[in-house]
matplotlib code that plots the C-alpha trace (Angstrom):
import matplotlib.pyplot as plt

x = [3.1, 5.5, 7.6, 8.8, 11.6, 13.1, 9.9, 9.1, 12.7, 12.4, 9.1, 10.5, 13.6, 11.4, 9.0, 11.8, 13.4, 10.1, 9.5, 13.0, 12.2, 8.9, 10.8, 13.2, 10.4, 8.7, 11.9, 13.0, 16.4, 18.5, 19.8, 21.7, 19.9, 22.7, 22.3, 18.6, 18.7, 21.5, 19.2, 16.4, 18.8, 19.6, 15.9, 15.3, 17.8, 15.1, 13.5, 16.7, 17.3, 13.8, 14.8, 18.0, 18.6, 18.6, 15.1, 13.9, 15.9, 15.2, 11.7, 12.8, 11.9, 15.5, 16.8, 14.1, 15.1, 18.8, 18.0, 15.8, 18.6, 21.1, 18.6, 18.2, 21.9, 22.8, 20.2, 20.6, 23.9, 24.6, 25.2, 23.9, 21.7, 18.6, 19.0, 19.2, 16.2, 14.0, 14.8, 14.2, 10.8, 9.7, 10.6, 8.5, 5.7, 5.7, 5.9, 2.9, 1.0, 1.4, 0.9, -2.2, -3.7, -3.3, -4.7, -7.6, -8.5, -8.0, -10.6, -12.9, -13.5, -13.2, -10.5, -9.9, -11.8, -11.6, -8.0, -7.3, -4.8, -4.5, -1.0, -1.1, -2.0, -0.1, 3.0, 3.0, 3.1, 5.3, 5.2, 1.5, -0.2, -0.1, -3.5, -2.5, 0.9, -0.9, -3.1, 0.0, 1.7, -1.2, -2.2, 1.3, 1.9, -1.6, -1.1, 2.4, 1.1, -1.9, 0.3, 2.8, 0.0, -1.6, 1.8, 2.3, -1.2, -0.6, 2.7, 1.0, -1.8, 0.8, 2.7, -0.6, -1.7, 1.6, 1.0, -2.6, -3.3, -6.4, -7.0, -9.3, -10.2, -12.1, -14.1, -16.3, -16.2, -17.2, -14.6, -14.6, -12.6, -11.1, -8.7, -5.7, -2.9, 0.5, 1.6, 5.1, 3.9, 1.7, 3.9, 1.3, 1.9, 0.1, 2.5, 1.8, 1.8, 3.8, 1.3, 1.0, -2.3, -4.2, -6.9, -10.1, -13.0, -16.5, -18.1, -21.3, -20.9, -22.1, -25.0, -22.5, -20.9, -22.1, -23.6, -20.8, -18.1, -20.1, -20.2, -16.3, -16.1, -18.8, -18.2, -14.8, -14.5, -17.8, -16.8, -13.4, -14.9, -17.5, -20.5, -21.5, -22.1, -20.6, -21.4, -19.3, -18.6, -16.5, -14.7, -12.0, -11.3, -11.0, -7.7, -7.3, -4.2, -2.7, -1.6, -0.5, -2.3, -1.7, -3.1, -3.4, -0.5, -2.3, -5.4, -6.9, -8.3, -10.0, -8.6, -9.9, -7.9, -9.5, -9.6, -7.2, -5.8, -5.1, -3.2, -3.8, -0.6, 0.2, 1.4, -1.3, -2.7, -0.5, -1.7, -0.5, 0.7, 0.2, -1.9, -4.8, -7.5, -8.9, -12.3, -13.6, -16.5, -14.2, -13.4, -9.7, -9.6, -11.3, -11.9, -12.6, -9.5, -8.8, -10.7, -7.8, -4.3, -2.0, 0.9, 4.1, 5.2, 2.3, 4.0, 6.9, 5.3, 3.3, 2.9, 1.0, -2.7, -5.7, -8.8, -10.6, -14.1, -17.1, -16.1, -18.1, -16.5, -16.0]
y = [-11.7, -8.8, -9.0, -5.8, -7.4, -4.1, -2.8, -6.1, -6.3, -2.7, -3.4, -6.5, -4.6, -1.8, -4.2, -6.3, -3.2, -2.0, -5.4, -5.2, -1.7, -2.8, -5.6, -3.2, -1.0, -3.9, -5.1, -1.5, -2.0, 0.7, 0.0, 1.8, 2.5, 1.0, -2.3, -2.2, -1.6, -4.2, -6.7, -5.8, -6.1, -9.7, -10.5, -9.2, -11.6, -14.3, -12.3, -12.2, -15.9, -16.7, -15.8, -17.8, -21.5, -22.2, -20.8, -24.3, -24.0, -20.3, -21.1, -24.0, -23.4, -24.0, -21.4, -18.9, -19.7, -19.1, -15.8, -14.8, -15.6, -13.6, -10.7, -10.6, -11.0, -8.3, -5.9, -6.6, -8.4, -11.5, -10.8, -14.1, -16.8, -15.7, -12.2, -13.5, -15.9, -13.1, -11.1, -13.9, -14.9, -11.3, -10.8, -13.8, -12.5, -9.1, -10.8, -13.0, -10.2, -7.9, -10.7, -12.1, -8.6, -8.2, -11.6, -11.0, -7.6, -9.2, -11.8, -9.6, -7.1, -9.8, -8.0, -9.8, -12.8, -14.8, -15.5, -15.2, -12.5, -12.8, -12.3, -15.7, -17.7, -15.4, -15.8, -19.4, -18.3, -15.3, -12.2, -11.2, -8.6, -4.8, -4.7, -7.3, -5.6, -2.2, -3.7, -4.9, -1.6, 0.4, -2.1, -2.8, 0.7, 0.8, -2.7, -1.7, 1.5, -0.2, -3.1, -0.6, 1.3, -1.9, -3.1, 0.2, -0.1, -3.6, -2.5, 0.5, -1.8, -4.2, -1.4, -0.1, -3.5, -4.0, -0.7, -1.6, -2.5, -3.1, -0.2, -0.3, 3.0, 2.9, 6.0, 6.1, 2.4, 1.6, 0.3, 1.0, -0.9, 0.7, -0.3, 2.0, 3.1, 3.6, 6.9, 8.2, 11.6, 12.1, 13.9, 15.8, 16.1, 18.0, 20.9, 20.7, 17.0, 15.9, 13.1, 11.9, 12.4, 9.8, 10.8, 8.8, 9.1, 8.3, 9.0, 6.9, 5.8, 8.8, 6.8, 4.5, 7.4, 9.7, 13.0, 15.0, 13.2, 13.6, 17.4, 17.4, 15.6, 17.6, 21.2, 21.6, 25.3, 26.2, 24.5, 26.1, 29.6, 28.9, 29.0, 25.4, 24.2, 21.0, 18.7, 19.0, 15.3, 15.9, 19.1, 17.3, 14.9, 17.7, 19.1, 21.9, 21.3, 23.6, 22.0, 22.8, 21.6, 22.2, 25.6, 26.8, 28.0, 27.5, 25.5, 24.3, 20.8, 19.0, 15.8, 13.5, 11.7, 8.2, 5.6, 3.5, 2.9, -0.7, -1.9, -5.4, -7.0, -10.4, -11.5, -10.0, -6.8, -3.8, -0.8, 2.7, 4.3, 7.9, 9.2, 11.4, 10.9, 13.5, 12.5, 13.8, 13.1, 13.4, 10.1, 9.4, 6.6, 6.9, 3.1, 2.9, 0.7, 2.3, 4.6, 6.1, 7.3, 6.0, 8.1, 6.1, 7.1, 5.1, 1.9, 2.4, 3.4, 0.2, -2.6, -5.9, -5.4, -7.4, -8.0, -4.8, -6.1, -5.1, -3.7, -1.8, -2.6, -0.2]
z = [-45.3, -44.6, -41.4, -39.9, -37.9, -36.8, -35.3, -33.6, -32.2, -31.0, -29.2, -27.6, -26.4, -25.0, -23.3, -21.7, -20.4, -18.9, -17.3, -15.7, -14.5, -13.0, -11.2, -9.8, -8.5, -6.8, -5.2, -4.3, -6.1, -7.4, -10.9, -13.6, -16.9, -18.9, -17.1, -17.4, -21.2, -21.6, -19.9, -22.3, -25.2, -24.1, -23.9, -27.4, -28.8, -29.1, -31.8, -33.8, -33.3, -34.6, -38.2, -38.1, -38.8, -35.1, -34.7, -33.7, -30.5, -29.7, -28.5, -26.3, -22.6, -21.5, -23.9, -22.6, -19.0, -19.7, -21.4, -18.4, -16.0, -18.1, -18.1, -14.4, -13.6, -16.1, -14.7, -10.9, -10.6, -8.5, -4.8, -3.4, -4.6, -2.7, -4.0, -7.5, -7.1, -5.7, -8.8, -11.2, -9.6, -9.4, -13.1, -14.0, -11.8, -13.6, -17.0, -16.3, -14.7, -17.7, -20.2, -18.4, -18.3, -22.1, -22.7, -20.4, -22.0, -25.5, -25.0, -22.8, -25.6, -28.2, -30.0, -33.3, -31.8, -35.1, -34.4, -38.1, -37.4, -33.6, -32.2, -30.6, -33.7, -36.1, -34.0, -35.1, -38.7, -38.2, -35.9, -36.0, -38.0, -37.4, -35.7, -33.1, -32.4, -32.2, -29.5, -27.6, -28.2, -26.7, -24.1, -22.6, -21.2, -19.7, -18.1, -16.9, -15.3, -13.6, -12.4, -10.9, -9.2, -7.8, -6.5, -4.7, -3.3, -2.1, -0.4, 1.3, 2.5, 3.9, 5.6, 7.1, 8.2, 10.0, 11.8, 13.0, 16.5, 18.6, 21.1, 24.1, 25.8, 29.2, 30.3, 33.4, 33.7, 30.1, 27.6, 23.9, 21.3, 18.1, 15.4, 15.7, 13.4, 14.9, 13.3, 13.9, 12.5, 15.5, 17.9, 19.9, 23.7, 26.4, 27.1, 30.9, 31.7, 28.7, 28.1, 24.5, 22.7, 20.7, 18.2, 18.0, 15.5, 16.7, 13.4, 13.0, 16.6, 18.6, 20.0, 21.9, 23.8, 26.6, 25.6, 27.2, 25.3, 22.0, 22.6, 22.9, 19.6, 17.7, 18.9, 20.7, 19.7, 21.3, 24.6, 24.6, 24.0, 26.7, 24.3, 25.1, 28.6, 29.8, 32.7, 35.9, 35.6, 32.5, 33.6, 35.6, 32.7, 30.1, 28.8, 26.3, 24.2, 21.5, 18.3, 14.8, 11.6, 7.9, 7.0, 10.6, 12.8, 16.1, 17.1, 20.3, 20.8, 23.7, 25.0, 27.7, 30.5, 30.3, 33.0, 31.0, 27.5, 26.6, 23.5, 22.3, 20.8, 19.5, 22.9, 25.1, 26.5, 27.4, 29.4, 28.5, 31.7, 30.6, 27.7, 26.6, 24.0, 21.7, 20.2, 16.8, 14.5, 11.4, 9.7, 9.9, 7.3, 3.9, 3.9, 7.7, 8.1, 11.4, 13.8, 15.9, 15.5, 18.2, 19.4, 19.0, 22.6, 23.9, 22.5, 24.9, 28.2, 28.6, 31.1, 31.1, 31.5, 32.7, 30.6, 29.9, 30.9, 29.0, 25.6, 23.0, 19.6, 16.8]

ax = plt.figure().add_subplot(projection="3d")
ax.plot(x, y, z, "-o")
ax.set_aspect("equal")
plt.show()
């Protein structure tokens, strides 16, 4: 069996470097390319040791652990033990993630299922056949890309989850509960009263709300232009607020002054002292993770609140 040691070494060097790069992305660490490639070079030494008289030791777990430690220290440096340990554990996580993905796909599609030339069995004899290595060569970049995207998705989900809060809005004696996202990008204020504005979606929930409020959400332009009549009971609650959106320089929206706005935190209920709510029938979250966008100013002007009474949940 022919062994293309240079190709196998080059692939190992490239894969180890990419694993270190993925580790840096997950940990949000800035690294220099020369350190990253040097770490990959150290990892590829195992391939060279496998054809030497000490090959019996190159596959020992302790030797692999030592080489992994050297790779992480070379790529990221050693600032403190916890910093190093996080790097090492994340490096192993990415390695097992990519390797497990390849193994799973390998057996899922029954690629070379006879194991006569499988990379796993053949690695015992040598370094695998060209077909197996071709599978790894093509599959590794795909698994690396998907793992990177999934890690970014997990991180965004965590960030979003940490920014979610329960919101209770009381209007005309009835309280409604939503899942709200605290968004620092929402900087809309009523220009007259300087009250912050919260956006709430009532998509698929219009039956739970009064007819007048549903009109505000469904056809605000008609109401502002006077083409749609509104009940006198809602006129004193209505505010017309100018805002800017992408693609439009000026736009008018309708906001309501509710009876109260209550935010539910880990340590209890907090009432927003001053705030407006703009209702819409547009969905704010594609996966319905939240139904309202909370103005960050509402998180500062709060006080302890009592229970909100009867609540209609989102």
